[in-house]
Each structure stands twice: as C-alpha cells, then as structure tokens.
C-alpha positions as CSV (number, residue, x, y, z in Angstrom):
1,X,130.8,105.1,132.0
2,X,128.6,106.4,128.6
3,X,127.1,109.2,130.4
4,X,131.0,110.0,132.0
5,X,132.7,109.7,128.2
6,X,129.9,112.2,126.7
7,X,130.0,114.5,129.0
8,X,134.1,114.8,127.9
9,X,132.4,114.8,124.2
10,X,130.2,117.4,124.7
11,X,132.9,120.0,126.7
12,X,135.4,119.3,123.7
13,X,132.3,119.6,121.6
14,X,131.5,123.1,123.1
15,X,135.1,124.0,123.2
16,X,135.4,124.2,119.4
17,X,132.2,125.8,118.9
18,X,130.0,123.6,116.4
19,X,131.6,120.5,116.3
20,X,129.5,117.5,115.3
21,X,129.0,114.8,118.3
22,X,128.7,110.9,118.3
23,X,125.8,111.4,118.2
24,X,125.0,113.0,115.0
25,X,127.4,110.3,113.3
26,X,124.9,107.3,115.1
27,X,121.7,109.1,113.4
28,X,123.3,109.1,110.0
29,X,124.8,105.9,110.3
30,X,121.6,104.1,111.9
31,X,119.8,102.5,108.9
32,X,116.5,100.3,109.3
33,X,114.6,98.6,105.5
34,X,113.1,100.6,103.4
35,X,112.0,99.6,99.9
36,X,108.9,98.2,98.2
37,X,105.6,97.5,100.5
38,X,106.4,94.0,100.2
39,X,109.2,94.0,101.3
40,X,108.0,96.3,104.5
41,X,105.5,94.3,105.6
42,X,108.5,91.4,105.8
43,X,110.1,93.4,107.7
44,X,112.9,93.7,105.2
45,X,113.7,89.7,105.6
46,X,114.2,88.8,101.8
47,X,117.8,88.5,101.7
48,X,117.6,85.0,100.8
49,X,114.5,85.8,98.3
50,X,115.6,88.0,95.8
51,X,113.1,88.6,93.1
52,X,112.1,92.6,94.7
53,X,113.4,95.4,93.6
54,X,114.5,96.3,97.3
55,X,117.3,94.2,96.9
56,X,119.1,96.5,95.0
57,X,119.6,98.3,98.7
58,X,120.1,95.3,100.7
59,X,121.4,92.1,98.9
60,X,122.2,93.0,95.4
61,X,122.6,89.0,94.4
62,X,118.9,89.2,94.3
63,X,118.6,90.6,90.6
64,X,119.8,87.6,89.6
65,X,116.3,86.5,90.4
66,X,114.2,88.6,88.0
67,X,113.4,86.7,85.0
68,X,111.4,89.9,83.6
69,X,111.1,93.1,83.2
70,X,109.9,94.8,86.5
71,X,108.6,98.8,87.6
72,X,107.5,99.2,91.0
73,X,106.5,102.9,92.6
74,X,105.9,103.5,96.1
75,X,104.3,106.0,97.9
76,X,103.7,106.6,101.6
77,X,102.7,108.2,105.2
78,X,103.7,108.6,108.1
79,X,102.7,109.8,111.8
80,X,105.0,109.9,114.0
81,X,104.8,110.7,118.2
82,X,107.2,111.6,120.8
83,X,106.3,111.2,125.0
84,X,108.6,113.1,126.8
85,X,108.6,113.0,130.7
86,X,110.4,115.9,132.0
87,X,110.5,116.7,136.1
88,X,107.1,114.7,136.6
89,X,105.6,116.4,133.5
90,X,104.8,114.4,130.5
91,X,104.4,116.4,126.8
92,X,103.0,114.7,123.3
93,X,103.7,116.0,120.1
94,X,102.8,114.5,116.7
95,X,103.8,114.9,113.1
96,X,102.7,113.9,110.0
97,X,104.3,113.6,106.4
98,X,103.6,112.2,103.2
99,X,107.1,111.0,101.3
100,X,108.2,108.2,98.2
101,X,109.2,105.4,99.6
102,X,110.7,103.7,96.5
103,X,110.9,103.6,92.8
104,X,112.5,100.9,90.7
105,X,113.3,99.2,87.7
106,X,114.8,96.3,86.8
107,X,115.6,95.1,82.9
108,X,116.3,91.4,82.7
109,X,118.1,89.6,79.4
110,X,118.1,86.1,78.8
111,X,121.3,84.5,77.3
112,X,121.9,81.4,74.8
113,X,124.6,80.4,77.1
114,X,124.3,76.9,78.7
115,X,124.8,78.1,82.3
116,X,124.7,82.1,82.5
117,X,120.9,81.8,81.9
118,X,120.1,85.4,82.6
119,X,122.1,88.9,83.6
120,X,120.4,92.0,84.8
121,X,120.0,95.6,84.5
122,X,118.2,97.7,87.8
123,X,118.3,101.2,89.5
124,X,116.2,101.9,92.0
125,X,116.0,104.6,94.7
126,X,115.0,104.3,98.5
127,X,114.4,106.6,101.1
128,X,116.8,105.2,104.0
129,X,116.1,107.4,106.8
130,X,113.9,109.5,108.5
131,X,114.4,112.7,110.0
132,X,110.5,113.9,110.4
133,X,109.6,114.3,114.7
134,X,108.5,117.0,116.4
135,X,109.4,117.0,120.2
136,X,108.0,119.5,122.9
137,X,109.5,119.3,127.4
138,X,108.1,121.7,129.5
139,X,108.8,121.9,133.0
140,X,109.6,124.1,136.0
141,X,113.3,123.2,137.7
142,X,114.5,124.2,140.6
143,X,118.4,123.6,140.4
144,X,120.7,124.5,136.9
145,X,118.7,126.1,133.7
146,X,120.4,126.9,130.4
147,X,121.2,130.2,131.3
148,X,123.7,128.6,134.1
149,X,125.3,126.3,131.3
150,X,125.6,129.4,129.1
151,X,127.4,131.3,132.2
152,X,130.1,128.1,132.8
153,X,130.8,127.3,128.8
154,X,132.9,130.9,129.0
155,X,134.1,130.6,132.2
156,X,137.8,132.2,132.3
157,X,136.8,134.4,129.1
158,X,137.6,137.9,129.5
159,X,134.0,140.4,129.0
160,X,136.3,142.0,126.3
161,X,136.1,139.0,124.2
162,X,132.4,138.4,124.0
163,X,131.5,142.3,121.7
164,X,132.1,140.3,118.4
165,X,130.4,137.7,117.6
166,X,132.4,136.7,114.8
167,X,135.1,135.8,117.2
168,X,132.6,134.7,120.0
169,X,134.3,131.5,121.1
170,X,130.9,129.9,121.8
171,X,128.1,132.1,120.1
172,X,125.2,131.1,123.0
173,X,127.0,132.8,125.5
174,X,128.2,135.8,123.4
175,X,124.5,136.5,122.6
176,X,123.5,135.4,126.5
177,X,126.0,138.5,127.1
178,X,124.4,140.8,124.8
179,X,120.7,140.4,126.6
180,X,121.6,140.1,130.1
181,X,120.5,136.8,130.2
182,X,124.0,136.1,131.9
183,X,125.5,138.5,134.5
184,X,129.5,139.8,135.4
185,X,130.5,136.5,138.5
186,X,131.9,137.4,141.9
187,X,135.5,136.9,140.8
188,X,137.4,138.1,137.9
189,X,136.3,136.6,133.8
190,X,133.2,134.2,135.7
191,X,129.5,134.9,134.6
192,X,126.3,133.5,136.7
193,X,122.9,133.3,135.5
194,X,121.1,136.7,135.8
195,X,117.8,135.0,137.3
196,X,117.9,135.4,140.9
197,X,116.1,132.6,142.3
198,X,115.7,128.7,141.2
199,X,112.0,128.3,140.0
200,X,112.1,128.7,136.6
201,X,110.1,127.1,133.8
202,X,111.6,125.9,130.7
203,X,109.2,125.3,127.4
204,X,111.8,123.2,124.9
205,X,110.6,122.7,120.9
206,X,112.5,120.7,118.4
207,X,111.3,120.0,115.1
208,X,113.1,118.5,112.8
209,X,112.9,117.4,109.0
210,X,115.0,115.9,106.2
211,X,115.2,112.6,105.1
212,X,118.3,110.1,103.5
213,X,117.9,109.1,100.0
214,X,119.8,106.8,98.2
215,X,119.4,105.6,94.7
216,X,121.3,102.0,93.6
217,X,122.6,100.7,90.5
218,X,123.2,96.8,90.1
219,X,124.1,94.5,87.9
220,X,123.6,91.2,88.5
221,X,123.1,87.1,86.7
222,X,121.9,83.8,87.4
223,X,124.3,80.9,87.0
224,X,122.6,77.8,86.7
225,X,119.2,78.8,88.3
226,X,121.5,77.6,91.1
227,X,123.5,80.9,92.2
228,X,122.6,84.7,91.8
229,X,125.7,87.3,91.9
230,X,124.9,91.2,92.0
231,X,126.8,93.7,92.6
232,X,126.1,97.6,92.9
233,X,126.9,101.4,94.0
234,X,124.7,103.3,95.9
235,X,125.2,107.2,96.0
236,X,123.0,109.5,99.0
237,X,121.3,112.8,99.2
238,X,121.5,113.5,103.0
239,X,118.9,116.5,103.8
240,X,117.7,117.6,107.2
241,X,117.3,120.4,109.4
242,X,116.1,121.2,112.6
243,X,114.4,124.9,114.2
244,X,114.6,124.2,118.3
245,X,113.8,126.6,120.7
246,X,114.1,126.9,124.6
247,X,112.1,129.7,126.2
248,X,112.9,129.9,130.3
249,X,110.5,131.9,132.4
250,X,111.4,133.2,135.7
251,X,108.2,131.6,138.3
252,X,108.9,134.2,141.1
253,X,108.7,138.4,141.0
254,X,111.6,139.7,139.5
255,X,111.4,143.3,140.3
256,X,111.8,146.5,138.1
257,X,115.3,145.5,136.3
258,X,115.5,141.6,136.9
259,X,115.5,138.4,134.1
260,X,112.0,138.1,133.5
261,X,112.2,135.5,130.4
262,X,114.2,135.1,127.5
263,X,114.3,132.1,124.6
264,X,117.3,131.4,122.2
265,X,116.4,129.4,118.7
266,X,118.2,127.7,116.1
267,X,117.6,127.2,112.8
268,X,119.9,124.4,111.0
269,X,120.2,123.1,107.7
270,X,122.5,120.1,107.2
271,X,123.2,118.6,103.4
272,X,125.3,116.1,101.9
273,X,126.4,113.0,99.8
274,X,127.0,109.8,100.6
275,X,128.4,106.9,98.5
276,X,129.0,102.7,98.9
277,X,129.2,99.6,97.6
278,X,127.2,96.0,97.7
279,X,127.7,93.2,96.8
280,X,126.1,89.7,97.2
281,X,124.8,86.5,96.1
282,X,122.1,83.4,96.9
283,X,122.6,80.5,96.8
284,X,119.6,78.0,96.3
285,X,120.7,74.8,97.8
286,X,117.4,73.0,96.7
287,X,113.6,73.9,95.7
288,X,113.0,74.4,98.7
289,X,115.6,75.9,101.5
290,X,117.8,79.5,99.5
291,X,120.9,81.2,101.0
292,X,121.7,84.6,100.6
293,X,125.0,86.9,102.0
294,X,126.0,90.4,101.4
295,X,128.2,92.7,102.2
296,X,128.2,96.2,102.6
297,X,131.2,98.8,102.6
298,X,131.1,102.1,104.6
299,X,128.5,105.0,103.7
300,X,131.4,107.5,102.9
301,X,129.5,111.4,103.1
302,X,130.8,115.0,102.8
303,X,128.4,117.1,104.6
304,X,128.2,120.7,105.2
305,X,126.0,122.2,108.4
306,X,124.7,125.8,108.2
307,X,123.4,127.3,111.8
308,X,122.0,130.4,112.8
309,X,121.2,131.3,116.7
310,X,118.9,134.1,118.2
311,X,117.8,135.2,121.2
312,X,115.6,137.5,122.8
313,X,115.3,138.3,126.8
314,X,113.0,140.9,128.5
315,X,114.2,141.9,131.7
316,X,112.1,144.3,133.9
317,X,110.3,146.5,130.9
318,X,113.6,146.6,128.7
319,X,113.0,144.0,126.1
320,X,116.2,143.1,123.5
321,X,116.8,140.8,120.8
322,X,120.0,139.8,118.3
323,X,120.8,137.2,116.1
324,X,124.2,135.9,115.1
325,X,125.7,135.6,111.8
326,X,125.3,132.2,110.0
327,X,128.1,129.8,111.0
328,X,129.1,126.9,108.4
329,X,131.5,124.0,109.1
330,X,132.3,120.8,106.4
331,X,133.0,117.5,107.8
332,X,133.3,114.0,106.6
333,X,131.7,110.5,108.1
334,X,131.9,107.1,107.3
335,X,129.9,104.5,108.7
336,X,129.9,100.5,109.9
337,X,130.7,98.0,107.5
338,X,127.4,95.9,107.5
339,X,127.6,91.8,106.5
340,X,124.3,90.2,106.3
341,X,123.5,86.2,106.4
342,X,119.9,85.0,105.1
343,X,118.1,81.5,105.2
344,X,114.9,80.8,103.1
345,X,112.7,78.2,103.2
346,X,110.3,77.4,100.0
347,X,107.0,76.1,100.7
348,X,105.8,74.8,97.4
349,X,104.1,78.0,96.1
350,X,102.0,78.2,99.4
351,X,104.6,80.1,101.5
352,X,107.8,81.5,102.6
353,X,109.6,82.7,105.3
354,X,113.0,84.3,105.2
355,X,115.7,85.0,108.4
356,X,118.5,88.3,108.0
357,X,121.1,88.1,110.1
358,X,122.4,91.8,110.0
359,X,126.5,92.7,111.9
360,X,127.2,95.8,111.8
361,X,130.2,97.4,114.1
362,X,129.1,101.3,115.4
363,X,133.0,101.3,117.0
364,X,134.2,101.4,113.9
365,X,131.9,104.7,112.8
366,X,134.2,108.1,112.2
367,X,134.3,111.6,111.6
368,X,136.4,114.5,110.4
369,X,136.8,117.9,109.3
370,X,135.9,118.6,105.1
371,X,136.5,121.8,103.7
372,X,138.2,124.4,104.4
373,X,137.7,123.3,108.6
374,X,140.4,122.5,110.6
375,X,138.2,121.2,113.4
376,X,139.5,117.9,115.6
377,X,137.1,115.4,115.7
378,X,140.0,113.1,117.9
379,X,137.9,113.3,121.3
380,X,134.7,112.7,119.4
381,X,136.5,109.7,117.4
382,X,137.7,108.2,120.9
383,X,134.0,108.9,122.9
384,X,132.9,106.7,119.2
385,X,135.3,103.8,120.3
386,X,134.4,103.7,124.0
387,X,130.9,103.6,124.1
388,X,129.2,102.1,121.0
389,X,129.7,98.1,120.5
390,X,129.0,96.1,117.6
391,X,125.6,94.9,116.7
392,X,123.6,91.7,116.2
393,X,120.4,92.7,114.2
394,X,117.3,90.0,113.7
395,X,115.0,91.0,110.5
396,X,111.9,87.7,110.2
397,X,109.3,87.9,107.7
398,X,106.8,85.5,106.2
399,X,104.1,85.4,103.1
400,X,101.3,83.3,102.9
401,X,99.9,83.0,99.3
402,X,96.2,82.6,98.9
403,X,95.3,83.2,95.0
404,X,95.1,86.2,93.8
405,X,96.2,87.6,97.4
406,X,98.8,87.3,100.1
407,X,99.0,87.8,103.0
408,X,102.8,88.9,104.9
409,X,104.1,89.4,108.6
410,X,107.3,90.6,110.1
411,X,109.5,91.7,112.9
412,X,112.7,93.8,112.7
413,X,115.0,93.3,116.2
414,X,118.4,96.1,116.6
415,X,120.8,95.7,118.6
416,X,121.5,98.9,121.0
417,X,124.6,99.9,120.1
418,X,125.4,101.4,123.9
419,X,128.4,98.9,125.4
420,X,127.2,99.3,128.8
421,X,123.1,98.7,127.8
422,X,122.3,101.9,128.9
423,X,119.3,103.5,126.7
424,X,121.4,107.1,126.3
425,X,120.6,109.1,123.1
426,X,120.3,105.2,121.8
427,X,118.2,102.0,122.4
428,X,117.5,98.7,121.0
429,X,114.4,98.9,118.2
430,X,111.6,96.9,117.3
431,X,109.6,96.8,114.5
432,X,106.6,95.4,113.6
433,X,104.8,95.1,110.2
434,X,102.3,93.6,108.4
435,X,100.3,93.6,104.7
436,X,98.7,92.3,101.7
437,X,99.4,91.7,98.4
438,X,96.8,91.8,95.6
439,X,98.4,89.9,91.5
440,X,96.4,89.7,88.3
441,X,98.5,88.8,85.5
442,X,101.9,91.2,84.9
443,X,100.2,93.7,87.6
444,X,100.5,94.1,91.5
445,X,99.5,96.2,94.2
446,X,101.0,95.9,98.0
447,X,100.0,97.0,101.0
448,X,101.9,97.0,104.2
449,X,101.5,98.4,107.5
450,X,104.8,99.9,109.6
451,X,105.2,100.2,113.6
452,X,108.4,101.2,115.0
453,X,109.2,102.0,118.4
454,X,111.9,103.2,120.7
455,X,112.8,104.3,124.7
456,X,115.5,106.3,125.2
457,X,117.1,108.9,127.8
458,X,118.2,112.3,126.4
459,X,119.1,115.8,127.6
460,X,117.9,118.8,126.0
461,X,121.0,120.6,127.0
462,X,124.0,119.8,129.2
463,X,124.3,117.1,131.4
464,X,126.3,118.6,133.9
465,X,123.8,121.4,134.0
466,X,119.9,119.5,132.6
467,X,118.0,117.0,133.9
468,X,117.2,113.7,131.7
469,X,113.8,113.4,129.3
470,X,112.2,109.9,129.3
471,X,111.7,109.8,126.0
472,X,109.2,107.8,123.6
473,X,108.9,107.5,119.9
474,X,106.7,105.9,118.1
475,X,106.5,105.3,114.1
476,X,103.8,104.5,111.5
477,X,103.9,103.7,108.3
478,X,101.8,103.0,105.3
479,X,102.6,102.4,101.9
480,X,101.5,100.8,98.9
481,X,103.1,99.8,96.2
482,X,101.7,99.5,92.3
483,X,104.7,97.1,90.4
484,X,104.1,95.9,86.8
485,X,106.3,93.1,84.7
486,X,107.0,92.9,81.2
C-alpha cells in the first residue's frame, strides 16, 4: 500500500518539477537524542534525572535541578558507513567528520523564599541531526533505465516545448532530449530511450552533507526540592547539500552514432530555519524515585532549495554537455508534536536508571509552499496522512558510580514510522550506547560511544522504472565532554 501511494506521490512531485516529497519531510522530522557525552552514553534516557545541560532540549524541567552554574563543551567524531545491494551486487562506502555536538551554559540563582529554592537560566547548542553519508550503487540492468524514465516523464509533451530550459516542465528530460539520450517515439509526442538494447551498466553516487543545529534558551525553577519546572524555546538552523550523479553505459556494441554513455549530475543545496517550544517538569516522588513529563511543540521550518542539473553524453564519437539554470524553491514544514514521559530510580549515590517513553505522530507532518512559490503540496500531505503512523519510542539508560569514575550504558528504540510495517525509505532504528566519566572537584570529563544501525528499502530513481536497493546504514560516533561547575 505504501509503495502504491508513494508512486502516486512521486508522480505528482515530478509533475510539479522540483516539488519536495514526504521522504524529505520525514528526514527533517525524525530527530534523535544528542547532547553531552554523559547524556549520549545513557542513550538520552535522562527525562526524570535532570541536572544535565542536554535537558534544555529534552525536558526543560531538568534545568531546575541545577544548584550551581555549569559550562560544558562537547566535540565529536562520526564515522558513517553504507552497504547497498542492487541487482545482486553489493557496494560499500564510508564518510567521516568532526563536529560540535554540544556547548552549553546554565546559571543558578538561590532565592530567599521558603518554597522556591532556585531559579535557573540556560542556553545551549545541540547538533540534533546529521546528514553526512556517502552512497555508491553499482549494477547492470537488463530492464528499464533512468533514460526510459526520462522518456516516459514527458510523454504527451511536444518537442517544441523542449527547447527552452526555463520553460521545460521537467529539466532532466529537457537535458536528455538536448543530449540525444532520448529519441522520438513512433507515436507523436512520445519518446524512447536512445539505448538500443537492455544491457546497461549503472553507477550511482550520492554524497550528502549537513546538519540541523538547535540553539535553546530555557528558564526553570526548583520548588521545595520536590517539583522542578522549566520552559524553553529552540531556534533551529538547517543546512544540507547533496552531490548526486548517475552514469549509464551501454554494455553492447553501439555502432557509429548510437548512445554509448551519459552522466547526469545534480547539486542540491537546502537551507532554512526553524522554531519550537518545550515545557516540562520533574517530580521527586521520594529520595529514590523521580518522574518526568515534557511536551515538544512542532518545529516550524522555513526552507529554500537551490538545484542545478548537468548532463553529458557520448553518442558515437560525438560528445555533448549542458547545464541547467539554477532552480529555486521555497517551502515550509511542520514536524510532529512530541510527548515524553520518564521514570528514574536512584540507588543511593551508587547508581541511577532512567526509562523514557516518547510519542510522536508522524501523520501530522505537513509541507506547504512558501515565499512566491505556488506549488500545491496537497498530494504529498495526503501521502503523509495515509502511509505514516504514530510511533512509540523508548530510551533506557543507566549509570554506576565508582568514585571518581562512572560507567554508563543505554539503548534507544525508535519504532518504524511506516503504517504497513514496510522498510521503504524508513524503518525501525536501534541505537546502542556506552561511556565513562571522571569527576574531580568542580571539573569533569566524559566520553561516549554511540552505534546506530538501520536497514531500508530504497530506490535511486522512480519505482515504476527502477529495481529496489537494500540499503544498510551504520553510524558510529565518539564524543568527549569537558565541563566545569562554579
């Protein structure tokens, strides 16, 4: 069912040229935990513990447990690998990058009032999403190619409308026509691939970069050492880029003028900003048990995409190449509301265990045109409502203290957002974490290791023409936090 609706949504996207799809909306909405190394080592299971700068982005009520001011700095290193199987052939790729996971400051002021013990102010930056990935897919198809798709996408369009890139409804097909990658069909206003036979080698590459960073400002308070409340506003900065290429090459004798090979490349830049609001509280049931609850409003994002397409081709001894103008689009996205419930057990000064439950309804994601754009996204929003579901996500983490050292471990499970349980472009996600910490007087150093894995079914062009790809992703990250209290 999802595949059928996705195909319909993709057709509508192609019909409006550079319209965004539900897949991109999902990518921008599916955030995971990120923060200090202590927080990461416990898989972000901190909702009822508090007292960590990362709480500003998860449960602002956690800021209420600060009795002293604190500053933290967390750089990180990430290694992302992909494994793709297409038409029986497996390809691997890998990318590494250094980043800033978190930097934050919290001040705490003691009050003279009997019940309100402290008030807090905090500001922090968290890298809440990472888009770094290299993907390589290689295979030889004996069926339809991307050239077949380019021909099919403009069926019914007169060749007279394929002479001006500014007015071309689908720029990929315009470039294919100009570079003799597609030819006229036997029926008027139809087109066919210029490959004379079916055996065609395909090499696809996608180099992705970027991140979502969130700067959060929070206020909180401690009421009678029993109730800790907080509220926060988050300002997001989105920056993404993709360098995509597909090369198709005939695996047969092409003759003096036949299409031998072509390559299409796309450079896509996406930038934008977002804003959200969070409130939360932690309640001390007794000295051993705490409960927490937090509400996250949708993130309201305003984005701009700039895309340039280049195609080169070789037919016989003739080489051709052309680059499109830059296409710009503006649009707005809203992500799902999140509700987080937490329960923590504190075992004296020796150990803590926290369990967080998170509810997020991905059926509520939405996209609409922005700026001067007049693209109709109703078909994409209908696809979102039909194929996605609400998810129930769980994070579990613990810490064992062996002064001056601490040992930590955790696990996070994010449910598959696809209603039918398929792994098409999304699947369940498992994250395993661990780490150590060292604390001496007012200074501490923590280290965390995080391993994330997913398995999905994807396509690198339209499912009506392409075979599916079994895509495996593994992300391994290491972070180190230096912190001081004063």
